[in-house]
N, CA, C and O atoms as a Maestro MAE file, in Angstrom:
{
 s_m_m2io_version
 :::
 2.0.0
}

f_m_ct {
 s_m_title
 :::
 protein
 m_atom[328] {
  # First column is atom index #
  i_m_mmod_type
  r_m_x_coord
  r_m_y_coord
  r_m_z_coord
  i_m_residue_number
  s_m_chain_name
  s_m_pdb_residue_name
  s_m_pdb_atom_name
  i_m_atomic_number
  :::
  1 25 -75.865 12.220 66.977 1 A "MET " " N  " 7
  2 3 -76.110 11.011 66.207 1 A "MET " " CA " 6
  3 2 -76.604 11.439 64.817 1 A "MET " " C  " 6
  4 15 -77.525 12.246 64.694 1 A "MET " " O  " 8
  5 25 -75.984 10.892 63.794 2 A "SER " " N  " 7
  6 3 -76.303 11.274 62.446 2 A "SER " " CA " 6
  7 2 -77.065 10.163 61.750 2 A "SER " " C  " 6
  8 15 -76.658 9.002 61.799 2 A "SER " " O  " 8
  9 25 -78.142 10.503 61.118 3 A "LEU " " N  " 7
  10 3 -78.925 9.534 60.376 3 A "LEU " " CA " 6
  11 2 -78.740 9.795 58.880 3 A "LEU " " C  " 6
  12 15 -78.569 10.939 58.457 3 A "LEU " " O  " 8
  13 25 -78.773 8.758 58.112 4 A "THR " " N  " 7
  14 3 -78.678 8.945 56.662 4 A "THR " " CA " 6
  15 2 -79.992 9.466 56.141 4 A "THR " " C  " 6
  16 15 -81.001 9.429 56.844 4 A "THR " " O  " 8
  17 25 -79.993 9.957 54.904 5 A "ASP " " N  " 7
  18 3 -81.224 10.479 54.313 5 A "ASP " " CA " 6
  19 2 -82.299 9.394 54.213 5 A "ASP " " C  " 6
  20 15 -83.486 9.673 54.387 5 A "ASP " " O  " 8
  21 25 -81.883 8.165 53.933 6 A "GLN " " N  " 7
  22 3 -82.843 7.096 53.819 6 A "GLN " " CA " 6
  23 2 -83.485 6.790 55.168 6 A "GLN " " C  " 6
  24 15 -84.686 6.528 55.235 6 A "GLN " " O  " 8
  25 25 -82.701 6.821 56.236 7 A "GLN " " N  " 7
  26 3 -83.250 6.557 57.558 7 A "GLN " " CA " 6
  27 2 -84.201 7.665 57.964 7 A "GLN " " C  " 6
  28 15 -85.258 7.397 58.537 7 A "GLN " " O  " 8
  29 25 -83.832 8.936 57.668 8 A "VAL " " N  " 7
  30 3 -84.692 10.047 58.021 8 A "VAL " " CA " 6
  31 2 -86.009 9.952 57.257 8 A "VAL " " C  " 6
  32 15 -87.085 10.128 57.828 8 A "VAL " " O  " 8
  33 25 -85.911 9.669 55.946 9 A "THR " " N  " 7
  34 3 -87.115 9.571 55.131 9 A "THR " " CA " 6
  35 2 -88.006 8.441 55.619 9 A "THR " " C  " 6
  36 15 -89.223 8.608 55.708 9 A "THR " " O  " 8
  37 25 -87.430 7.315 55.930 10 A "THR " " N  " 7
  38 3 -88.177 6.152 56.404 10 A "THR " " CA " 6
  39 2 -88.890 6.516 57.720 10 A "THR " " C  " 6
  40 15 -90.073 6.229 57.908 10 A "THR " " O  " 8
  41 25 -88.123 7.160 58.628 11 A "THR " " N  " 7
  42 3 -88.690 7.515 59.912 11 A "THR " " CA " 6
  43 2 -89.844 8.510 59.734 11 A "THR " " C  " 6
  44 15 -90.902 8.359 60.345 11 A "THR " " O  " 8
  45 25 -89.637 9.486 58.928 12 A "VAL " " N  " 7
  46 3 -90.672 10.513 58.724 12 A "VAL " " CA " 6
  47 2 -91.860 9.902 57.991 12 A "VAL " " C  " 6
  48 15 -93.009 10.199 58.316 12 A "VAL " " O  " 8
  49 25 -91.588 9.046 56.999 13 A "THR " " N  " 7
  50 3 -92.691 8.464 56.227 13 A "THR " " CA " 6
  51 2 -93.590 7.615 57.117 13 A "THR " " C  " 6
  52 15 -94.812 7.660 56.978 13 A "THR " " O  " 8
  53 25 -93.014 6.856 58.012 14 A "THR " " N  " 7
  54 3 -93.846 5.980 58.841 14 A "THR " " CA " 6
  55 2 -94.652 6.795 59.848 14 A "THR " " C  " 6
  56 15 -95.777 6.419 60.178 14 A "THR " " O  " 8
  57 25 -94.097 7.911 60.346 15 A "SER " " N  " 7
  58 3 -94.821 8.664 61.344 15 A "SER " " CA " 6
  59 2 -95.735 9.700 60.721 15 A "SER " " C  " 6
  60 15 -96.892 9.829 61.122 15 A "SER " " O  " 8
  61 25 -95.227 10.445 59.737 16 A "ARG " " N  " 7
  62 3 -96.012 11.522 59.127 16 A "ARG " " CA " 6
  63 2 -95.671 11.605 57.618 16 A "ARG " " C  " 6
  64 15 -94.636 12.170 57.263 16 A "ARG " " O  " 8
  65 25 -96.488 11.077 56.763 17 A "PRO " " N  " 7
  66 3 -96.172 11.085 55.347 17 A "PRO " " CA " 6
  67 2 -96.018 12.476 54.749 17 A "PRO " " C  " 6
  68 15 -95.233 12.656 53.818 17 A "PRO " " O  " 8
  69 25 -96.749 13.464 55.260 18 A "ARG " " N  " 7
  70 3 -96.684 14.803 54.657 18 A "ARG " " CA " 6
  71 2 -95.361 15.483 54.914 18 A "ARG " " C  " 6
  72 15 -94.980 16.357 54.135 18 A "ARG " " O  " 8
  73 25 -94.632 15.131 55.972 19 A "GLN " " N  " 7
  74 3 -93.379 15.771 56.266 19 A "GLN " " CA " 6
  75 2 -92.220 15.268 55.409 19 A "GLN " " C  " 6
  76 15 -91.158 15.890 55.386 19 A "GLN " " O  " 8
  77 25 -92.405 14.171 54.716 20 A "THR " " N  " 7
  78 3 -91.319 13.620 53.891 20 A "THR " " CA " 6
  79 2 -90.935 14.656 52.822 20 A "THR " " C  " 6
  80 15 -89.750 14.913 52.607 20 A "THR " " O  " 8
  81 25 -91.907 15.234 52.172 21 A "THR " " N  " 7
  82 3 -91.637 16.227 51.144 21 A "THR " " CA " 6
  83 2 -90.939 17.440 51.778 21 A "THR " " C  " 6
  84 15 -89.953 17.953 51.248 21 A "THR " " O  " 8
  85 25 -91.457 17.869 52.888 22 A "HIS " " N  " 7
  86 3 -90.827 19.017 53.575 22 A "HIS " " CA " 6
  87 2 -89.396 18.694 53.976 22 A "HIS " " C  " 6
  88 15 -88.490 19.508 53.794 22 A "HIS " " O  " 8
  89 25 -89.203 17.510 54.517 23 A "GLN " " N  " 7
  90 3 -87.864 17.097 54.967 23 A "GLN " " CA " 6
  91 2 -86.910 17.029 53.766 23 A "GLN " " C  " 6
  92 15 -85.790 17.533 53.848 23 A "GLN " " O  " 8
  93 25 -87.325 16.428 52.676 24 A "ASN " " N  " 7
  94 3 -86.493 16.320 51.504 24 A "ASN " " CA " 6
  95 2 -86.187 17.688 50.924 24 A "ASN " " C  " 6
  96 15 -85.060 17.955 50.508 24 A "ASN " " O  " 8
  97 25 -87.195 18.556 50.897 25 A "ARG " " N  " 7
  98 3 -86.999 19.904 50.378 25 A "ARG " " CA " 6
  99 2 -86.007 20.682 51.254 25 A "ARG " " C  " 6
  100 15 -85.138 21.395 50.753 25 A "ARG " " O  " 8
  101 25 -86.158 20.525 52.561 26 A "SER " " N  " 7
  102 3 -85.257 21.208 53.482 26 A "SER " " CA " 6
  103 2 -83.825 20.696 53.298 26 A "SER " " C  " 6
  104 15 -82.890 21.496 53.265 26 A "SER " " O  " 8
  105 25 -83.643 19.412 53.180 27 A "THR " " N  " 7
  106 3 -82.321 18.820 52.985 27 A "THR " " CA " 6
  107 2 -81.753 19.265 51.667 27 A "THR " " C  " 6
  108 15 -80.562 19.566 51.585 27 A "THR " " O  " 8
  109 25 -82.563 19.318 50.632 28 A "THR " " N  " 7
  110 3 -82.098 19.768 49.328 28 A "THR " " CA " 6
  111 2 -81.674 21.239 49.386 28 A "THR " " C  " 6
  112 15 -80.641 21.611 48.828 28 A "THR " " O  " 8
  113 25 -82.467 22.070 50.057 29 A "MET " " N  " 7
  114 3 -82.102 23.473 50.174 29 A "MET " " CA " 6
  115 2 -80.791 23.648 50.952 29 A "MET " " C  " 6
  116 15 -79.968 24.493 50.601 29 A "MET " " O  " 8
  117 25 -80.604 22.857 51.995 30 A "ASN " " N  " 7
  118 3 -79.358 22.948 52.768 30 A "ASN " " CA " 6
  119 2 -78.185 22.578 51.921 30 A "ASN " " C  " 6
  120 15 -77.158 23.255 51.958 30 A "ASN " " O  " 8
  121 25 -78.308 21.499 51.139 31 A "THR " " N  " 7
  122 3 -77.194 21.066 50.300 31 A "THR " " CA " 6
  123 2 -76.936 22.075 49.205 31 A "THR " " C  " 6
  124 15 -75.788 22.276 48.807 31 A "THR " " O  " 8
  125 25 -77.997 22.721 48.704 32 A "MET " " N  " 7
  126 3 -77.827 23.751 47.667 32 A "MET " " CA " 6
  127 2 -77.029 24.926 48.244 32 A "MET " " C  " 6
  128 15 -76.125 25.450 47.593 32 A "MET " " O  " 8
  129 25 -77.368 25.327 49.456 33 A "HIS " " N  " 7
  130 3 -76.649 26.435 50.086 33 A "HIS " " CA " 6
  131 2 -75.172 26.051 50.353 33 A "HIS " " C  " 6
  132 15 -74.267 26.867 50.179 33 A "HIS " " O  " 8
  133 25 -74.960 24.819 50.768 34 A "GLU " " N  " 7
  134 3 -73.566 24.366 50.996 34 A "GLU " " CA " 6
  135 2 -72.795 24.342 49.684 34 A "GLU " " C  " 6
  136 15 -71.636 24.753 49.630 34 A "GLU " " O  " 8
  137 25 -73.441 23.861 48.627 35 A "ASP " " N  " 7
  138 3 -72.781 23.846 47.313 35 A "ASP " " CA " 6
  139 2 -72.443 25.244 46.837 35 A "ASP " " C  " 6
  140 15 -71.364 25.486 46.295 35 A "ASP " " O  " 8
  141 25 -73.385 26.172 47.048 36 A "LEU " " N  " 7
  142 3 -73.143 27.546 46.666 36 A "LEU " " CA " 6
  143 2 -71.980 28.143 47.475 36 A "LEU " " C  " 6
  144 15 -71.127 28.831 46.915 36 A "LEU " " O  " 8
  145 25 -71.946 27.886 48.756 37 A "ALA " " N  " 7
  146 3 -70.870 28.389 49.595 37 A "ALA " " CA " 6
  147 2 -69.538 27.782 49.166 37 A "ALA " " C  " 6
  148 15 -68.516 28.466 49.129 37 A "ALA " " O  " 8
  149 25 -69.563 26.506 48.848 38 A "ARG " " N  " 7
  150 3 -68.327 25.832 48.390 38 A "ARG " " CA " 6
  151 2 -67.855 26.436 47.062 38 A "ARG " " C  " 6
  152 15 -66.655 26.632 46.869 38 A "ARG " " O  " 8
  153 25 -68.782 26.731 46.150 39 A "ALA " " N  " 7
  154 3 -68.415 27.356 44.873 39 A "ALA " " CA " 6
  155 2 -67.853 28.742 45.092 39 A "ALA " " C  " 6
  156 15 -66.888 29.127 44.431 39 A "ALA " " O  " 8
  157 25 -68.437 29.506 46.009 40 A "HIS " " N  " 7
  158 3 -67.938 30.864 46.323 40 A "HIS " " CA " 6
  159 2 -66.513 30.759 46.850 40 A "HIS " " C  " 6
  160 15 -65.627 31.485 46.400 40 A "HIS " " O  " 8
  161 25 -66.290 29.855 47.804 41 A "MET " " N  " 7
  162 3 -64.974 29.691 48.380 41 A "MET " " CA " 6
  163 2 -63.943 29.286 47.331 41 A "MET " " C  " 6
  164 15 -62.815 29.780 47.329 41 A "MET " " O  " 8
  165 25 -64.337 28.398 46.459 42 A "SER " " N  " 7
  166 3 -63.433 27.948 45.398 42 A "SER " " CA " 6
  167 2 -63.087 29.121 44.475 42 A "SER " " C  " 6
  168 15 -61.930 29.294 44.091 42 A "SER " " O  " 8
  169 25 -64.075 29.907 44.128 43 A "ALA " " N  " 7
  170 3 -63.831 31.098 43.287 43 A "ALA " " CA " 6
  171 2 -62.914 32.067 43.981 43 A "ALA " " C  " 6
  172 15 -61.969 32.562 43.367 43 A "ALA " " O  " 8
  173 25 -63.157 32.353 45.231 44 A "ARG " " N  " 7
  174 3 -62.311 33.301 45.981 44 A "ARG " " CA " 6
  175 2 -60.882 32.776 46.107 44 A "ARG " " C  " 6
  176 15 -59.934 33.551 45.986 44 A "ARG " " O  " 8
  177 25 -60.713 31.493 46.344 45 A "LEU " " N  " 7
  178 3 -59.371 30.919 46.446 45 A "LEU " " CA " 6
  179 2 -58.663 31.014 45.097 45 A "LEU " " C  " 6
  180 15 -57.462 31.276 45.040 45 A "LEU " " O  " 8
  181 25 -59.391 30.804 44.033 46 A "GLY " " N  " 7
  182 3 -58.803 30.923 42.688 46 A "GLY " " CA " 6
  183 2 -58.365 32.339 42.397 46 A "GLY " " C  " 6
  184 15 -57.291 32.560 41.837 46 A "GLY " " O  " 8
  185 25 -59.206 33.317 42.781 47 A "GLU " " N  " 7
  186 3 -58.845 34.724 42.598 47 A "GLU " " CA " 6
  187 2 -57.627 35.094 43.403 47 A "GLU " " C  " 6
  188 15 -56.752 35.815 42.923 47 A "GLU " " O  " 8
  189 25 -57.564 34.603 44.633 48 A "ALA " " N  " 7
  190 3 -56.414 34.910 45.517 48 A "ALA " " CA " 6
  191 2 -55.135 34.324 44.923 48 A "ALA " " C  " 6
  192 15 -54.086 34.968 44.959 48 A "ALA " " O  " 8
  193 25 -55.211 33.112 44.377 49 A "GLN " " N  " 7
  194 3 -54.033 32.501 43.788 49 A "GLN " " CA " 6
  195 2 -53.571 33.275 42.554 49 A "GLN " " C  " 6
  196 15 -52.372 33.453 42.340 49 A "GLN " " O  " 8
  197 25 -54.533 33.736 41.740 50 A "GLU " " N  " 7
  198 3 -54.175 34.551 40.595 50 A "GLU " " CA " 6
  199 2 -53.507 35.853 41.001 50 A "GLU " " C  " 6
  200 15 -52.527 36.278 40.391 50 A "GLU " " O  " 8
  201 25 -54.049 36.484 42.043 51 A "LEU " " N  " 7
  202 3 -53.452 37.723 42.520 51 A "LEU " " CA " 6
  203 2 -52.048 37.501 43.032 51 A "LEU " " C  " 6
  204 15 -51.143 38.289 42.754 51 A "LEU " " O  " 8
  205 25 -51.863 36.410 43.794 52 A "ARG " " N  " 7
  206 3 -50.514 36.111 44.291 52 A "ARG " " CA " 6
  207 2 -49.537 35.851 43.148 52 A "ARG " " C  " 6
  208 15 -48.393 36.304 43.185 52 A "ARG " " O  " 8
  209 25 -49.994 35.123 42.138 53 A "ALA " " N  " 7
  210 3 -49.150 34.855 41.000 53 A "ALA " " CA " 6
  211 2 -48.771 36.157 40.283 53 A "ALA " " C  " 6
  212 15 -47.630 36.324 39.852 53 A "ALA " " O  " 8
  213 25 -49.725 37.068 40.159 54 A "GLY " " N  " 7
  214 3 -49.481 38.367 39.550 54 A "GLY " " CA " 6
  215 2 -48.466 39.182 40.349 54 A "GLY " " C  " 6
  216 15 -47.570 39.809 39.785 54 A "GLY " " O  " 8
  217 25 -48.626 39.158 41.675 55 A "HIS " " N  " 7
  218 3 -47.676 39.891 42.528 55 A "HIS " " CA " 6
  219 2 -46.273 39.290 42.427 55 A "HIS " " C  " 6
  220 15 -45.280 40.018 42.397 55 A "HIS " " O  " 8
  221 25 -46.197 37.959 42.375 56 A "HIS " " N  " 7
  222 3 -44.875 37.310 42.247 56 A "HIS " " CA " 6
  223 2 -44.222 37.681 40.929 56 A "HIS " " C  " 6
  224 15 -43.023 37.956 40.879 56 A "HIS " " O  " 8
  225 25 -45.010 37.689 39.861 57 A "LEU " " N  " 7
  226 3 -44.484 38.029 38.559 57 A "LEU " " CA " 6
  227 2 -43.996 39.472 38.521 57 A "LEU " " C  " 6
  228 15 -42.910 39.754 38.014 57 A "LEU " " O  " 8
  229 25 -44.801 40.386 39.059 58 A "ALA " " N  " 7
  230 3 -44.426 41.799 39.088 58 A "ALA " " CA " 6
  231 2 -43.143 41.986 39.900 58 A "ALA " " C  " 6
  232 15 -42.250 42.725 39.487 58 A "ALA " " O  " 8
  233 25 -43.050 41.318 41.056 59 A "ARG " " N  " 7
  234 3 -41.863 41.425 41.884 59 A "ARG " " CA " 6
  235 2 -40.627 40.855 41.204 59 A "ARG " " C  " 6
  236 15 -39.537 41.415 41.321 59 A "ARG " " O  " 8
  237 25 -40.792 39.745 40.494 60 A "ALA " " N  " 7
  238 3 -39.693 39.149 39.772 60 A "ALA " " CA " 6
  239 2 -39.172 40.096 38.675 60 A "ALA " " C  " 6
  240 15 -37.964 40.238 38.488 60 A "ALA " " O  " 8
  241 25 -40.096 40.734 37.964 61 A "ARG " " N  " 7
  242 3 -39.707 41.697 36.936 61 A "ARG " " CA " 6
  243 2 -38.985 42.872 37.528 61 A "ARG " " C  " 6
  244 15 -37.975 43.320 36.985 61 A "ARG " " O  " 8
  245 25 -39.495 43.394 38.662 62 A "ARG " " N  " 7
  246 3 -38.837 44.519 39.336 62 A "ARG " " CA " 6
  247 2 -37.413 44.161 39.754 62 A "ARG " " C  " 6
  248 15 -36.470 44.920 39.532 62 A "ARG " " O  " 8
  249 25 -37.285 42.982 40.368 63 A "LEU " " N  " 7
  250 3 -35.946 42.545 40.811 63 A "LEU " " CA " 6
  251 2 -35.013 42.329 39.615 63 A "LEU " " C  " 6
  252 15 -33.819 42.617 39.694 63 A "LEU " " O  " 8
  253 25 -35.555 41.830 38.529 64 A "SER " " N  " 7
  254 3 -34.761 41.608 37.329 64 A "SER " " CA " 6
  255 2 -34.261 42.947 36.781 64 A "SER " " C  " 6
  256 15 -33.095 43.071 36.404 64 A "SER " " O  " 8
  257 25 -35.137 43.936 36.739 65 A "ARG " " N  " 7
  258 3 -34.711 45.274 36.252 65 A "ARG " " CA " 6
  259 2 -33.678 45.876 37.182 65 A "ARG " " C  " 6
  260 15 -32.731 46.511 36.718 65 A "ARG " " O  " 8
  261 25 -33.839 45.691 38.504 66 A "ARG " " N  " 7
  262 3 -32.872 46.207 39.464 66 A "ARG " " CA " 6
  263 2 -31.508 45.539 39.284 66 A "ARG " " C  " 6
  264 15 -30.473 46.200 39.371 66 A "ARG " " O  " 8
  265 25 -31.511 44.241 39.035 67 A "ALA " " N  " 7
  266 3 -30.278 43.505 38.816 67 A "ALA " " CA " 6
  267 2 -29.598 43.980 37.516 67 A "ALA " " C  " 6
  268 15 -28.378 44.136 37.471 67 A "ALA " " O  " 8
  269 25 -30.381 44.201 36.488 68 A "GLU " " N  " 7
  270 3 -29.826 44.722 35.222 68 A "GLU " " CA " 6
  271 2 -29.180 46.080 35.431 68 A "GLU " " C  " 6
  272 15 -28.091 46.336 34.917 68 A "GLU " " O  " 8
  273 25 -29.851 46.963 36.190 69 A "ARG " " N  " 7
  274 3 -29.289 48.301 36.469 69 A "ARG " " CA " 6
  275 2 -27.980 48.188 37.239 69 A "ARG " " C  " 6
  276 15 -27.010 48.882 36.938 69 A "ARG " " O  " 8
  277 25 -27.962 47.300 38.241 70 A "ALA " " N  " 7
  278 3 -26.768 47.113 39.037 70 A "ALA " " CA " 6
  279 2 -25.629 46.557 38.186 70 A "ALA " " C  " 6
  280 15 -24.481 46.966 38.357 70 A "ALA " " O  " 8
  281 25 -25.924 45.643 37.284 71 A "ALA " " N  " 7
  282 3 -24.892 45.105 36.408 71 A "ALA " " CA " 6
  283 2 -24.360 46.200 35.473 71 A "ALA " " C  " 6
  284 15 -23.157 46.310 35.237 71 A "ALA " " O  " 8
  285 25 -25.285 46.997 34.954 72 A "GLN " " N  " 7
  286 3 -24.852 48.103 34.039 72 A "GLN " " CA " 6
  287 2 -23.976 49.110 34.811 72 A "GLN " " C  " 6
  288 15 -22.971 49.581 34.279 72 A "GLN " " O  " 8
  289 25 -24.341 49.435 36.029 73 A "GLN " " N  " 7
  290 3 -23.530 50.370 36.809 73 A "GLN " " CA " 6
  291 2 -22.177 49.781 37.116 73 A "GLN " " C  " 6
  292 15 -21.177 50.499 37.113 73 A "GLN " " O  " 8
  293 25 -22.118 48.485 37.383 74 A "ALA " " N  " 7
  294 3 -20.838 47.833 37.634 74 A "ALA " " CA " 6
  295 2 -19.969 47.861 36.371 74 A "ALA " " C  " 6
  296 15 -18.765 48.095 36.469 74 A "ALA " " O  " 8
  297 25 -20.545 47.630 35.199 75 A "ARG " " N  " 7
  298 3 -19.798 47.713 33.973 75 A "ARG " " CA " 6
  299 2 -19.272 49.126 33.731 75 A "ARG " " C  " 6
  300 15 -18.129 49.307 33.312 75 A "ARG " " O  " 8
  301 25 -20.117 50.126 33.997 76 A "LEU " " N  " 7
  302 3 -19.675 51.496 33.824 76 A "LEU " " CA " 6
  303 2 -18.550 51.860 34.808 76 A "LEU " " C  " 6
  304 15 -17.583 52.528 34.442 76 A "LEU " " O  " 8
  305 25 -18.694 51.411 36.056 77 A "ALA " " N  " 7
  306 3 -17.652 51.681 37.026 77 A "ALA " " CA " 6
  307 2 -16.344 51.031 36.649 77 A "ALA " " C  " 6
  308 15 -15.284 51.624 36.847 77 A "ALA " " O  " 8
  309 25 -16.389 49.825 36.109 78 A "LEU " " N  " 7
  310 3 -15.191 49.134 35.673 78 A "LEU " " CA " 6
  311 2 -14.579 49.827 34.501 78 A "LEU " " C  " 6
  312 15 -13.356 49.950 34.436 78 A "LEU " " O  " 8
  313 25 -15.399 50.298 33.545 79 A "ALA " " N  " 7
  314 3 -14.914 51.013 32.375 79 A "ALA " " CA " 6
  315 2 -14.225 52.311 32.784 79 A "ALA " " C  " 6
  316 15 -13.200 52.680 32.211 79 A "ALA " " O  " 8
  317 25 -14.787 53.005 33.775 80 A "ARG " " N  " 7
  318 3 -14.184 54.278 34.242 80 A "ARG " " CA " 6
  319 2 -12.867 54.022 34.939 80 A "ARG " " C  " 6
  320 15 -11.942 54.830 34.850 80 A "ARG " " O  " 8
  321 25 -12.777 52.882 35.643 81 A "ALA " " N  " 7
  322 3 -11.537 52.587 36.384 81 A "ALA " " CA " 6
  323 2 -10.387 52.278 35.459 81 A "ALA " " C  " 6
  324 15 -9.233 52.512 35.819 81 A "ALA " " O  " 8
  325 25 -10.662 51.763 34.282 82 A "LEU " " N  " 7
  326 3 -9.587 51.417 33.352 82 A "LEU " " CA " 6
  327 2 -9.132 52.559 32.561 82 A "LEU " " C  " 6
  328 15 -8.230 52.418 31.735 82 A "LEU " " O  " 8
  :::
 }
 m_bond[327] {
  # First column is bond index #
  i_m_from
  i_m_to
  i_m_order
  :::
  1 1 2 1
  2 2 3 1
  3 3 4 2
  4 3 5 1
  5 5 6 1
  6 6 7 1
  7 7 8 2
  8 7 9 1
  9 9 10 1
  10 10 11 1
  11 11 12 2
  12 11 13 1
  13 13 14 1
  14 14 15 1
  15 15 16 2
  16 15 17 1
  17 17 18 1
  18 18 19 1
  19 19 20 2
  20 19 21 1
  21 21 22 1
  22 22 23 1
  23 23 24 2
  24 23 25 1
  25 25 26 1
  26 26 27 1
  27 27 28 2
  28 27 29 1
  29 29 30 1
  30 30 31 1
  31 31 32 2
  32 31 33 1
  33 33 34 1
  34 34 35 1
  35 35 36 2
  36 35 37 1
  37 37 38 1
  38 38 39 1
  39 39 40 2
  40 39 41 1
  41 41 42 1
  42 42 43 1
  43 43 44 2
  44 43 45 1
  45 45 46 1
  46 46 47 1
  47 47 48 2
  48 47 49 1
  49 49 50 1
  50 50 51 1
  51 51 52 2
  52 51 53 1
  53 53 54 1
  54 54 55 1
  55 55 56 2
  56 55 57 1
  57 57 58 1
  58 58 59 1
  59 59 60 2
  60 59 61 1
  61 61 62 1
  62 62 63 1
  63 63 64 2
  64 63 65 1
  65 65 66 1
  66 66 67 1
  67 67 68 2
  68 67 69 1
  69 69 70 1
  70 70 71 1
  71 71 72 2
  72 71 73 1
  73 73 74 1
  74 74 75 1
  75 75 76 2
  76 75 77 1
  77 77 78 1
  78 78 79 1
  79 79 80 2
  80 79 81 1
  81 81 82 1
  82 82 83 1
  83 83 84 2
  84 83 85 1
  85 85 86 1
  86 86 87 1
  87 87 88 2
  88 87 89 1
  89 89 90 1
  90 90 91 1
  91 91 92 2
  92 91 93 1
  93 93 94 1
  94 94 95 1
  95 95 96 2
  96 95 97 1
  97 97 98 1
  98 98 99 1
  99 99 100 2
  100 99 101 1
  101 101 102 1
  102 102 103 1
  103 103 104 2
  104 103 105 1
  105 105 106 1
  106 106 107 1
  107 107 108 2
  108 107 109 1
  109 109 110 1
  110 110 111 1
  111 111 112 2
  112 111 113 1
  113 113 114 1
  114 114 115 1
  115 115 116 2
  116 115 117 1
  117 117 118 1
  118 118 119 1
  119 119 120 2
  120 119 121 1
  121 121 122 1
  122 122 123 1
  123 123 124 2
  124 123 125 1
  125 125 126 1
  126 126 127 1
  127 127 128 2
  128 127 129 1
  129 129 130 1
  130 130 131 1
  131 131 132 2
  132 131 133 1
  133 133 134 1
  134 134 135 1
  135 135 136 2
  136 135 137 1
  137 137 138 1
  138 138 139 1
  139 139 140 2
  140 139 141 1
  141 141 142 1
  142 142 143 1
  143 143 144 2
  144 143 145 1
  145 145 146 1
  146 146 147 1
  147 147 148 2
  148 147 149 1
  149 149 150 1
  150 150 151 1
  151 151 152 2
  152 151 153 1
  153 153 154 1
  154 154 155 1
  155 155 156 2
  156 155 157 1
  157 157 158 1
  158 158 159 1
  159 159 160 2
  160 159 161 1
  161 161 162 1
  162 162 163 1
  163 163 164 2
  164 163 165 1
  165 165 166 1
  166 166 167 1
  167 167 168 2
  168 167 169 1
  169 169 170 1
  170 170 171 1
  171 171 172 2
  172 171 173 1
  173 173 174 1
  174 174 175 1
  175 175 176 2
  176 175 177 1
  177 177 178 1
  178 178 179 1
  179 179 180 2
  180 179 181 1
  181 181 182 1
  182 182 183 1
  183 183 184 2
  184 183 185 1
  185 185 186 1
  186 186 187 1
  187 187 188 2
  188 187 189 1
  189 189 190 1
  190 190 191 1
  191 191 192 2
  192 191 193 1
  193 193 194 1
  194 194 195 1
  195 195 196 2
  196 195 197 1
  197 197 198 1
  198 198 199 1
  199 199 200 2
  200 199 201 1
  201 201 202 1
  202 202 203 1
  203 203 204 2
  204 203 205 1
  205 205 206 1
  206 206 207 1
  207 207 208 2
  208 207 209 1
  209 209 210 1
  210 210 211 1
  211 211 212 2
  212 211 213 1
  213 213 214 1
  214 214 215 1
  215 215 216 2
  216 215 217 1
  217 217 218 1
  218 218 219 1
  219 219 220 2
  220 219 221 1
  221 221 222 1
  222 222 223 1
  223 223 224 2
  224 223 225 1
  225 225 226 1
  226 226 227 1
  227 227 228 2
  228 227 229 1
  229 229 230 1
  230 230 231 1
  231 231 232 2
  232 231 233 1
  233 233 234 1
  234 234 235 1
  235 235 236 2
  236 235 237 1
  237 237 238 1
  238 238 239 1
  239 239 240 2
  240 239 241 1
  241 241 242 1
  242 242 243 1
  243 243 244 2
  244 243 245 1
  245 245 246 1
  246 246 247 1
  247 247 248 2
  248 247 249 1
  249 249 250 1
  250 250 251 1
  251 251 252 2
  252 251 253 1
  253 253 254 1
  254 254 255 1
  255 255 256 2
  256 255 257 1
  257 257 258 1
  258 258 259 1
  259 259 260 2
  260 259 261 1
  261 261 262 1
  262 262 263 1
  263 263 264 2
  264 263 265 1
  265 265 266 1
  266 266 267 1
  267 267 268 2
  268 267 269 1
  269 269 270 1
  270 270 271 1
  271 271 272 2
  272 271 273 1
  273 273 274 1
  274 274 275 1
  275 275 276 2
  276 275 277 1
  277 277 278 1
  278 278 279 1
  279 279 280 2
  280 279 281 1
  281 281 282 1
  282 282 283 1
  283 283 284 2
  284 283 285 1
  285 285 286 1
  286 286 287 1
  287 287 288 2
  288 287 289 1
  289 289 290 1
  290 290 291 1
  291 291 292 2
  292 291 293 1
  293 293 294 1
  294 294 295 1
  295 295 296 2
  296 295 297 1
  297 297 298 1
  298 298 299 1
  299 299 300 2
  300 299 301 1
  301 301 302 1
  302 302 303 1
  303 303 304 2
  304 303 305 1
  305 305 306 1
  306 306 307 1
  307 307 308 2
  308 307 309 1
  309 309 310 1
  310 310 311 1
  311 311 312 2
  312 311 313 1
  313 313 314 1
  314 314 315 1
  315 315 316 2
  316 315 317 1
  317 317 318 1
  318 318 319 1
  319 319 320 2
  320 319 321 1
  321 321 322 1
  322 322 323 1
  323 323 324 2
  324 323 325 1
  325 325 326 1
  326 326 327 1
  327 327 328 2
  :::
 }
}
């Protein structure tokens, strides 16, 4: 069962006023850690996408050079045959 922050604060305030600050601080710290973890994951995903894009670009250039060499060899073979 999940309670909203307002319900938790109200419940804690009515029973023990001193725990409200502790409860809020604990909730704030948890959300800070979650935000930090989310930021880390976002950064890592961004890095991975950049790496993939770099690999794709390098592979495309390699394949392009290979195709150019094959075309040049075909032209030379045709020239020799004539």
